[in-house]
Biotite code that builds the C-alpha atoms (Angstrom):
import biotite.structure as struc

atoms = struc.array([
    struc.Atom([46.529, -39.945, 11.827], chain_id="A", res_id=1, res_name="MET", atom_name="CA", element="C"),
    struc.Atom([43.596, -40.949, 13.696], chain_id="A", res_id=2, res_name="ASN", atom_name="CA", element="C"),
    struc.Atom([44.987, -44.081, 14.982], chain_id="A", res_id=3, res_name="THR", atom_name="CA", element="C"),
    struc.Atom([47.765, -41.830, 16.529], chain_id="A", res_id=4, res_name="LEU", atom_name="CA", element="C"),
    struc.Atom([45.256, -39.710, 18.193], chain_id="A", res_id=5, res_name="LYS", atom_name="CA", element="C"),
    struc.Atom([43.192, -42.450, 19.359], chain_id="A", res_id=6, res_name="SER", atom_name="CA", element="C"),
    struc.Atom([46.276, -44.116, 20.791], chain_id="A", res_id=7, res_name="ILE", atom_name="CA", element="C"),
    struc.Atom([47.498, -40.863, 22.358], chain_id="A", res_id=8, res_name="SER", atom_name="CA", element="C"),
    struc.Atom([43.837, -40.401, 23.798], chain_id="A", res_id=9, res_name="GLY", atom_name="CA", element="C"),
    struc.Atom([44.046, -43.923, 25.352], chain_id="A", res_id=10, res_name="PHE", atom_name="CA", element="C"),
    struc.Atom([47.210, -43.221, 26.995], chain_id="A", res_id=11, res_name="CYS", atom_name="CA", element="C"),
    struc.Atom([46.176, -39.960, 28.882], chain_id="A", res_id=12, res_name="VAL", atom_name="CA", element="C"),
    struc.Atom([42.660, -41.393, 29.498], chain_id="A", res_id=13, res_name="LEU", atom_name="CA", element="C"),
    struc.Atom([44.539, -44.639, 30.988], chain_id="A", res_id=14, res_name="LEU", atom_name="CA", element="C"),
    struc.Atom([46.943, -42.578, 32.991], chain_id="A", res_id=15, res_name="LEU", atom_name="CA", element="C"),
    struc.Atom([44.596, -40.096, 34.088], chain_id="A", res_id=16, res_name="LEU", atom_name="CA", element="C"),
    struc.Atom([42.114, -43.052, 35.518], chain_id="A", res_id=17, res_name="LEU", atom_name="CA", element="C"),
    struc.Atom([44.992, -44.917, 37.210], chain_id="A", res_id=18, res_name="CYS", atom_name="CA", element="C"),
    struc.Atom([46.235, -41.686, 39.279], chain_id="A", res_id=19, res_name="GLN", atom_name="CA", element="C"),
    struc.Atom([45.253, -40.527, 42.351], chain_id="A", res_id=20, res_name="PRO", atom_name="CA", element="C"),
    struc.Atom([43.316, -37.137, 42.235], chain_id="A", res_id=21, res_name="ARG", atom_name="CA", element="C"),
    struc.Atom([46.040, -35.436, 44.066], chain_id="A", res_id=22, res_name="THR", atom_name="CA", element="C"),
    struc.Atom([48.590, -36.708, 41.820], chain_id="A", res_id=23, res_name="GLY", atom_name="CA", element="C"),
    struc.Atom([46.873, -35.143, 38.721], chain_id="A", res_id=24, res_name="ILE", atom_name="CA", element="C"),
    struc.Atom([46.925, -31.832, 40.371], chain_id="A", res_id=25, res_name="ALA", atom_name="CA", element="C"),
    struc.Atom([50.426, -32.113, 41.502], chain_id="A", res_id=26, res_name="GLN", atom_name="CA", element="C"),
    struc.Atom([51.781, -33.638, 38.059], chain_id="A", res_id=27, res_name="GLU", atom_name="CA", element="C"),
    struc.Atom([49.742, -30.208, 36.621], chain_id="A", res_id=28, res_name="GLN", atom_name="CA", element="C"),
    struc.Atom([51.709, -27.825, 38.590], chain_id="A", res_id=29, res_name="ARG", atom_name="CA", element="C"),
    struc.Atom([55.029, -29.540, 37.972], chain_id="A", res_id=30, res_name="GLN", atom_name="CA", element="C"),
    struc.Atom([54.188, -29.498, 34.286], chain_id="A", res_id=31, res_name="HIS", atom_name="CA", element="C"),
    struc.Atom([53.217, -25.764, 34.385], chain_id="A", res_id=32, res_name="ASP", atom_name="CA", element="C"),
    struc.Atom([56.589, -25.123, 36.163], chain_id="A", res_id=33, res_name="ALA", atom_name="CA", element="C"),
    struc.Atom([58.579, -26.424, 33.029], chain_id="A", res_id=34, res_name="HIS", atom_name="CA", element="C"),
    struc.Atom([62.022, -27.395, 34.514], chain_id="A", res_id=35, res_name="VAL", atom_name="CA", element="C"),
    struc.Atom([64.647, -27.440, 32.125], chain_id="A", res_id=36, res_name="HIS", atom_name="CA", element="C"),
    struc.Atom([66.396, -30.856, 32.133], chain_id="A", res_id=37, res_name="GLY", atom_name="CA", element="C"),
    struc.Atom([63.250, -32.782, 33.051], chain_id="A", res_id=38, res_name="ILE", atom_name="CA", element="C"),
    struc.Atom([60.848, -34.142, 30.858], chain_id="A", res_id=39, res_name="GLY", atom_name="CA", element="C"),
    struc.Atom([57.417, -36.281, 31.187], chain_id="A", res_id=40, res_name="GLN", atom_name="CA", element="C"),
    struc.Atom([57.173, -39.658, 29.867], chain_id="A", res_id=41, res_name="LEU", atom_name="CA", element="C"),
    struc.Atom([54.033, -41.794, 29.702], chain_id="A", res_id=42, res_name="HIS", atom_name="CA", element="C"),
    struc.Atom([53.868, -45.392, 28.579], chain_id="A", res_id=43, res_name="ILE", atom_name="CA", element="C"),
    struc.Atom([51.001, -47.622, 28.014], chain_id="A", res_id=44, res_name="ALA", atom_name="CA", element="C"),
    struc.Atom([50.715, -51.173, 26.995], chain_id="A", res_id=45, res_name="ILE", atom_name="CA", element="C"),
    struc.Atom([47.585, -52.429, 25.463], chain_id="A", res_id=46, res_name="ASP", atom_name="CA", element="C"),
    struc.Atom([47.212, -55.769, 23.934], chain_id="A", res_id=47, res_name="GLY", atom_name="CA", element="C"),
    struc.Atom([49.765, -55.508, 21.009], chain_id="A", res_id=48, res_name="GLN", atom_name="CA", element="C"),
    struc.Atom([50.497, -51.857, 21.421], chain_id="A", res_id=49, res_name="THR", atom_name="CA", element="C"),
    struc.Atom([53.041, -50.266, 23.312], chain_id="A", res_id=50, res_name="LEU", atom_name="CA", element="C"),
    struc.Atom([52.406, -46.590, 23.475], chain_id="A", res_id=51, res_name="SER", atom_name="CA", element="C"),
    struc.Atom([54.831, -44.156, 24.414], chain_id="A", res_id=52, res_name="ILE", atom_name="CA", element="C"),
    struc.Atom([54.109, -40.139, 24.847], chain_id="A", res_id=53, res_name="GLU", atom_name="CA", element="C"),
    struc.Atom([57.667, -37.669, 25.576], chain_id="A", res_id=54, res_name="LEU", atom_name="CA", element="C"),
    struc.Atom([56.985, -34.335, 26.700], chain_id="A", res_id=55, res_name="GLU", atom_name="CA", element="C"),
    struc.Atom([60.261, -32.323, 27.037], chain_id="A", res_id=56, res_name="THR", atom_name="CA", element="C"),
    struc.Atom([61.355, -28.506, 27.096], chain_id="A", res_id=57, res_name="PRO", atom_name="CA", element="C"),
    struc.Atom([62.856, -27.444, 23.451], chain_id="A", res_id=58, res_name="ALA", atom_name="CA", element="C"),
    struc.Atom([66.075, -26.661, 25.690], chain_id="A", res_id=59, res_name="ALA", atom_name="CA", element="C"),
    struc.Atom([66.411, -30.199, 26.604], chain_id="A", res_id=60, res_name="ASN", atom_name="CA", element="C"),
    struc.Atom([66.585, -31.447, 23.141], chain_id="A", res_id=61, res_name="VAL", atom_name="CA", element="C"),
    struc.Atom([67.770, -28.109, 21.028], chain_id="A", res_id=62, res_name="VAL", atom_name="CA", element="C"),
    struc.Atom([69.529, -26.184, 23.312], chain_id="A", res_id=63, res_name="GLY", atom_name="CA", element="C"),
    struc.Atom([67.415, -23.218, 23.262], chain_id="A", res_id=64, res_name="PHE", atom_name="CA", element="C"),
    struc.Atom([63.495, -22.264, 23.574], chain_id="A", res_id=65, res_name="GLU", atom_name="CA", element="C"),
    struc.Atom([62.802, -19.053, 21.124], chain_id="A", res_id=66, res_name="GLN", atom_name="CA", element="C"),
    struc.Atom([61.455, -19.572, 17.927], chain_id="A", res_id=67, res_name="ALA", atom_name="CA", element="C"),
    struc.Atom([64.393, -20.299, 15.367], chain_id="A", res_id=68, res_name="PRO", atom_name="CA", element="C"),
    struc.Atom([65.304, -17.408, 13.472], chain_id="A", res_id=69, res_name="LYS", atom_name="CA", element="C"),
    struc.Atom([68.611, -18.536, 11.325], chain_id="A", res_id=70, res_name="THR", atom_name="CA", element="C"),
    struc.Atom([68.805, -20.753, 8.874], chain_id="A", res_id=71, res_name="ALA", atom_name="CA", element="C"),
    struc.Atom([71.149, -22.739, 11.107], chain_id="A", res_id=72, res_name="GLU", atom_name="CA", element="C"),
    struc.Atom([68.606, -22.690, 13.888], chain_id="A", res_id=73, res_name="GLU", atom_name="CA", element="C"),
    struc.Atom([65.708, -24.008, 11.738], chain_id="A", res_id=74, res_name="LYS", atom_name="CA", element="C"),
    struc.Atom([68.073, -26.631, 10.438], chain_id="A", res_id=75, res_name="ASP", atom_name="CA", element="C"),
    struc.Atom([68.940, -27.747, 13.943], chain_id="A", res_id=76, res_name="GLN", atom_name="CA", element="C"),
    struc.Atom([65.322, -27.876, 15.104], chain_id="A", res_id=77, res_name="VAL", atom_name="CA", element="C"),
    struc.Atom([64.865, -29.811, 12.077], chain_id="A", res_id=78, res_name="GLN", atom_name="CA", element="C"),
    struc.Atom([67.251, -32.659, 12.731], chain_id="A", res_id=79, res_name="LYS", atom_name="CA", element="C"),
    struc.Atom([66.131, -32.958, 16.387], chain_id="A", res_id=80, res_name="VAL", atom_name="CA", element="C"),
    struc.Atom([62.522, -33.675, 15.171], chain_id="A", res_id=81, res_name="ALA", atom_name="CA", element="C"),
    struc.Atom([64.085, -36.145, 12.680], chain_id="A", res_id=82, res_name="ASP", atom_name="CA", element="C"),
    struc.Atom([65.749, -37.820, 15.378], chain_id="A", res_id=83, res_name="ARG", atom_name="CA", element="C"),
    struc.Atom([63.215, -37.841, 18.037], chain_id="A", res_id=84, res_name="LEU", atom_name="CA", element="C"),
    struc.Atom([60.680, -39.441, 15.310], chain_id="A", res_id=85, res_name="SER", atom_name="CA", element="C"),
    struc.Atom([62.751, -42.377, 15.214], chain_id="A", res_id=86, res_name="ARG", atom_name="CA", element="C"),
    struc.Atom([61.653, -43.748, 18.251], chain_id="A", res_id=87, res_name="GLY", atom_name="CA", element="C"),
    struc.Atom([63.464, -47.234, 17.954], chain_id="A", res_id=88, res_name="ALA", atom_name="CA", element="C"),
    struc.Atom([66.888, -45.236, 18.491], chain_id="A", res_id=89, res_name="ASP", atom_name="CA", element="C"),
    struc.Atom([65.324, -43.942, 21.764], chain_id="A", res_id=90, res_name="LEU", atom_name="CA", element="C"),
    struc.Atom([63.240, -46.708, 23.247], chain_id="A", res_id=91, res_name="PHE", atom_name="CA", element="C"),
    struc.Atom([64.511, -50.274, 23.270], chain_id="A", res_id=92, res_name="VAL", atom_name="CA", element="C"),
    struc.Atom([61.566, -52.676, 24.358], chain_id="A", res_id=93, res_name="PRO", atom_name="CA", element="C"),
    struc.Atom([62.389, -56.368, 25.555], chain_id="A", res_id=94, res_name="THR", atom_name="CA", element="C"),
    struc.Atom([63.631, -57.881, 22.493], chain_id="A", res_id=95, res_name="ALA", atom_name="CA", element="C"),
    struc.Atom([61.611, -61.251, 23.151], chain_id="A", res_id=96, res_name="GLU", atom_name="CA", element="C"),
    struc.Atom([58.555, -59.094, 22.890], chain_id="A", res_id=97, res_name="ALA", atom_name="CA", element="C"),
    struc.Atom([59.578, -58.594, 19.150], chain_id="A", res_id=98, res_name="HIS", atom_name="CA", element="C"),
    struc.Atom([58.262, -54.747, 19.130], chain_id="A", res_id=99, res_name="CYS", atom_name="CA", element="C"),
    struc.Atom([58.700, -52.639, 16.022], chain_id="A", res_id=100, res_name="ARG", atom_name="CA", element="C"),
    struc.Atom([58.003, -48.835, 15.591], chain_id="A", res_id=101, res_name="LEU", atom_name="CA", element="C"),
    struc.Atom([54.779, -47.886, 13.627], chain_id="A", res_id=102, res_name="VAL", atom_name="CA", element="C"),
    struc.Atom([54.596, -44.295, 13.819], chain_id="A", res_id=103, res_name="GLU", atom_name="CA", element="C"),
    struc.Atom([56.285, -41.344, 15.747], chain_id="A", res_id=104, res_name="GLY", atom_name="CA", element="C"),
    struc.Atom([54.962, -38.148, 15.591], chain_id="A", res_id=105, res_name="LYS", atom_name="CA", element="C"),
    struc.Atom([56.774, -34.875, 16.493], chain_id="A", res_id=106, res_name="VAL", atom_name="CA", element="C"),
    struc.Atom([55.082, -31.503, 17.403], chain_id="A", res_id=107, res_name="VAL", atom_name="CA", element="C"),
    struc.Atom([56.871, -28.571, 18.668], chain_id="A", res_id=108, res_name="SER", atom_name="CA", element="C"),
    struc.Atom([55.970, -24.781, 18.360], chain_id="A", res_id=109, res_name="GLU", atom_name="CA", element="C"),
    struc.Atom([59.728, -24.455, 17.029], chain_id="A", res_id=110, res_name="GLN", atom_name="CA", element="C"),
    struc.Atom([58.614, -26.706, 14.080], chain_id="A", res_id=111, res_name="LEU", atom_name="CA", element="C"),
    struc.Atom([55.869, -24.155, 13.004], chain_id="A", res_id=112, res_name="GLU", atom_name="CA", element="C"),
    struc.Atom([56.461, -21.354, 10.481], chain_id="A", res_id=113, res_name="GLU", atom_name="CA", element="C"),
    struc.Atom([53.994, -18.832, 11.798], chain_id="A", res_id=114, res_name="LYS", atom_name="CA", element="C"),
    struc.Atom([52.427, -18.087, 15.175], chain_id="A", res_id=115, res_name="GLY", atom_name="CA", element="C"),
    struc.Atom([54.446, -19.772, 17.988], chain_id="A", res_id=116, res_name="HIS", atom_name="CA", element="C"),
    struc.Atom([51.179, -19.523, 20.428], chain_id="A", res_id=117, res_name="ASP", atom_name="CA", element="C"),
    struc.Atom([53.297, -21.514, 22.967], chain_id="A", res_id=118, res_name="HIS", atom_name="CA", element="C"),
    struc.Atom([56.894, -20.452, 21.987], chain_id="A", res_id=119, res_name="GLY", atom_name="CA", element="C"),
    struc.Atom([59.044, -18.604, 24.317], chain_id="A", res_id=120, res_name="HIS", atom_name="CA", element="C"),
    struc.Atom([58.117, -15.312, 22.709], chain_id="A", res_id=121, res_name="ASP", atom_name="CA", element="C"),
    struc.Atom([58.221, -12.698, 25.357], chain_id="A", res_id=122, res_name="GLY", atom_name="CA", element="C"),
    struc.Atom([55.184, -13.967, 27.380], chain_id="A", res_id=123, res_name="ASP", atom_name="CA", element="C"),
    struc.Atom([56.768, -15.956, 29.491], chain_id="A", res_id=124, res_name="GLY", atom_name="CA", element="C"),
    struc.Atom([55.856, -19.491, 27.945], chain_id="A", res_id=125, res_name="ARG", atom_name="CA", element="C"),
    struc.Atom([58.329, -21.796, 26.804], chain_id="A", res_id=126, res_name="HIS", atom_name="CA", element="C"),
    struc.Atom([58.651, -24.166, 23.674], chain_id="A", res_id=127, res_name="SER", atom_name="CA", element="C"),
    struc.Atom([58.187, -27.932, 24.100], chain_id="A", res_id=128, res_name="GLU", atom_name="CA", element="C"),
    struc.Atom([58.591, -30.969, 21.884], chain_id="A", res_id=129, res_name="PHE", atom_name="CA", element="C"),
    struc.Atom([55.528, -33.405, 22.159], chain_id="A", res_id=130, res_name="HIS", atom_name="CA", element="C"),
    struc.Atom([56.265, -36.887, 20.625], chain_id="A", res_id=131, res_name="VAL", atom_name="CA", element="C"),
    struc.Atom([53.847, -39.954, 20.724], chain_id="A", res_id=132, res_name="VAL", atom_name="CA", element="C"),
    struc.Atom([55.464, -43.227, 19.561], chain_id="A", res_id=133, res_name="TYR", atom_name="CA", element="C"),
    struc.Atom([53.540, -46.346, 18.684], chain_id="A", res_id=134, res_name="SER", atom_name="CA", element="C"),
    struc.Atom([54.977, -49.621, 18.519], chain_id="A", res_id=135, res_name="PHE", atom_name="CA", element="C"),
    struc.Atom([53.682, -53.114, 17.697], chain_id="A", res_id=136, res_name="GLN", atom_name="CA", element="C"),
    struc.Atom([54.566, -56.166, 19.825], chain_id="A", res_id=137, res_name="CYS", atom_name="CA", element="C"),
    struc.Atom([54.113, -59.848, 18.378], chain_id="A", res_id=138, res_name="THR", atom_name="CA", element="C"),
    struc.Atom([54.669, -61.370, 21.893], chain_id="A", res_id=139, res_name="ASP", atom_name="CA", element="C"),
    struc.Atom([53.557, -58.561, 24.356], chain_id="A", res_id=140, res_name="PRO", atom_name="CA", element="C"),
    struc.Atom([53.628, -60.819, 27.053], chain_id="A", res_id=141, res_name="ALA", atom_name="CA", element="C"),
    struc.Atom([57.485, -60.975, 26.896], chain_id="A", res_id=142, res_name="ALA", atom_name="CA", element="C"),
    struc.Atom([57.333, -57.202, 27.370], chain_id="A", res_id=143, res_name="LEU", atom_name="CA", element="C"),
    struc.Atom([59.219, -56.895, 30.666], chain_id="A", res_id=144, res_name="THR", atom_name="CA", element="C"),
    struc.Atom([61.234, -53.571, 30.479], chain_id="A", res_id=145, res_name="HIS", atom_name="CA", element="C"),
    struc.Atom([61.834, -50.786, 28.049], chain_id="A", res_id=146, res_name="LEU", atom_name="CA", element="C"),
    struc.Atom([65.349, -48.880, 27.849], chain_id="A", res_id=147, res_name="ASP", atom_name="CA", element="C"),
    struc.Atom([65.492, -45.237, 27.445], chain_id="A", res_id=148, res_name="VAL", atom_name="CA", element="C"),
    struc.Atom([68.440, -44.077, 25.493], chain_id="A", res_id=149, res_name="LEU", atom_name="CA", element="C"),
    struc.Atom([67.096, -40.324, 25.176], chain_id="A", res_id=150, res_name="ILE", atom_name="CA", element="C"),
    struc.Atom([69.976, -39.292, 27.637], chain_id="A", res_id=151, res_name="PHE", atom_name="CA", element="C"),
    struc.Atom([72.845, -40.465, 25.477], chain_id="A", res_id=152, res_name="ARG", atom_name="CA", element="C"),
    struc.Atom([71.190, -38.780, 22.399], chain_id="A", res_id=153, res_name="LEU", atom_name="CA", element="C"),
    struc.Atom([70.109, -35.314, 24.017], chain_id="A", res_id=154, res_name="PHE", atom_name="CA", element="C"),
    struc.Atom([72.397, -34.749, 26.867], chain_id="A", res_id=155, res_name="PRO", atom_name="CA", element="C"),
    struc.Atom([70.166, -31.649, 27.929], chain_id="A", res_id=156, res_name="GLY", atom_name="CA", element="C"),
    struc.Atom([67.754, -34.427, 29.311], chain_id="A", res_id=157, res_name="THR", atom_name="CA", element="C"),
    struc.Atom([68.809, -35.079, 32.872], chain_id="A", res_id=158, res_name="GLU", atom_name="CA", element="C"),
    struc.Atom([65.760, -36.563, 33.972], chain_id="A", res_id=159, res_name="ARG", atom_name="CA", element="C"),
    struc.Atom([62.243, -38.054, 32.933], chain_id="A", res_id=160, res_name="LEU", atom_name="CA", element="C"),
    struc.Atom([59.419, -38.242, 35.162], chain_id="A", res_id=161, res_name="GLU", atom_name="CA", element="C"),
    struc.Atom([57.824, -41.577, 34.079], chain_id="A", res_id=162, res_name="THR", atom_name="CA", element="C"),
    struc.Atom([54.370, -43.189, 34.678], chain_id="A", res_id=163, res_name="ARG", atom_name="CA", element="C"),
    struc.Atom([53.523, -46.501, 33.165], chain_id="A", res_id=164, res_name="PHE", atom_name="CA", element="C"),
    struc.Atom([50.542, -48.673, 33.017], chain_id="A", res_id=165, res_name="VAL", atom_name="CA", element="C"),
    struc.Atom([50.078, -52.221, 31.515], chain_id="A", res_id=166, res_name="SER", atom_name="CA", element="C"),
    struc.Atom([47.777, -55.318, 32.081], chain_id="A", res_id=167, res_name="SER", atom_name="CA", element="C"),
    struc.Atom([50.525, -56.198, 35.177], chain_id="A", res_id=168, res_name="LYS", atom_name="CA", element="C"),
    struc.Atom([49.848, -52.952, 36.726], chain_id="A", res_id=169, res_name="GLY", atom_name="CA", element="C"),
    struc.Atom([50.995, -49.240, 37.032], chain_id="A", res_id=170, res_name="GLN", atom_name="CA", element="C"),
    struc.Atom([53.770, -47.564, 38.419], chain_id="A", res_id=171, res_name="GLY", atom_name="CA", element="C"),
    struc.Atom([56.212, -44.642, 38.430], chain_id="A", res_id=172, res_name="LEU", atom_name="CA", element="C"),
    struc.Atom([60.138, -44.106, 37.734], chain_id="A", res_id=173, res_name="ALA", atom_name="CA", element="C"),
    struc.Atom([62.414, -41.319, 37.712], chain_id="A", res_id=174, res_name="HIS", atom_name="CA", element="C"),
    struc.Atom([64.907, -42.094, 34.874], chain_id="A", res_id=175, res_name="LEU", atom_name="CA", element="C"),
    struc.Atom([68.418, -40.883, 34.191], chain_id="A", res_id=176, res_name="THR", atom_name="CA", element="C"),
    struc.Atom([71.171, -41.673, 32.186], chain_id="A", res_id=177, res_name="GLU", atom_name="CA", element="C"),
    struc.Atom([72.431, -44.106, 35.011], chain_id="A", res_id=178, res_name="GLU", atom_name="CA", element="C"),
    struc.Atom([68.966, -45.434, 35.876], chain_id="A", res_id=179, res_name="ALA", atom_name="CA", element="C"),
    struc.Atom([67.353, -45.775, 32.103], chain_id="A", res_id=180, res_name="PHE", atom_name="CA", element="C"),
    struc.Atom([65.363, -49.060, 32.368], chain_id="A", res_id=181, res_name="ARG", atom_name="CA", element="C"),
    struc.Atom([61.547, -48.876, 33.237], chain_id="A", res_id=182, res_name="VAL", atom_name="CA", element="C"),
    struc.Atom([60.529, -52.545, 34.438], chain_id="A", res_id=183, res_name="THR", atom_name="CA", element="C"),
    struc.Atom([57.091, -53.677, 34.074], chain_id="A", res_id=184, res_name="PHE", atom_name="CA", element="C"),
])
């Protein structure tokens, strides 16, 4: 778990350091807006570690934002969390880099039994899924692209605003079902 926190912290720190100050404020305003169909994807490559953070409204992946009430809704949320944790099904790095998923950690207010602090519970706030993935690559120099397949598995996701950083540089991409490859 500490490894996951340090990787997540590394991604956030690296992305914040690489953004112009106006970009940070603009991204915060966009994030606060919480637009259905749109998620955020952050990618960092550091040595042999490929770190990916996904933030998406619950509506994009589950189909609803309120706290699950029925057994069917709870089951649906758990199935989505299980599917999201299998990052190798969602993200396909360049084959020659020989990357393997080490960890996929899913956090969502919808998974909590009590106290939906950020859930859509009448206070105007919306539920989200935040997922952090860690891949280890035996040949990171061969990592030239990452295919993002979330659109096929979760059709409620229409676009991912993507930021990436590696030793080769940094960049932005707007991924869709038709344009799902990030090139480093």
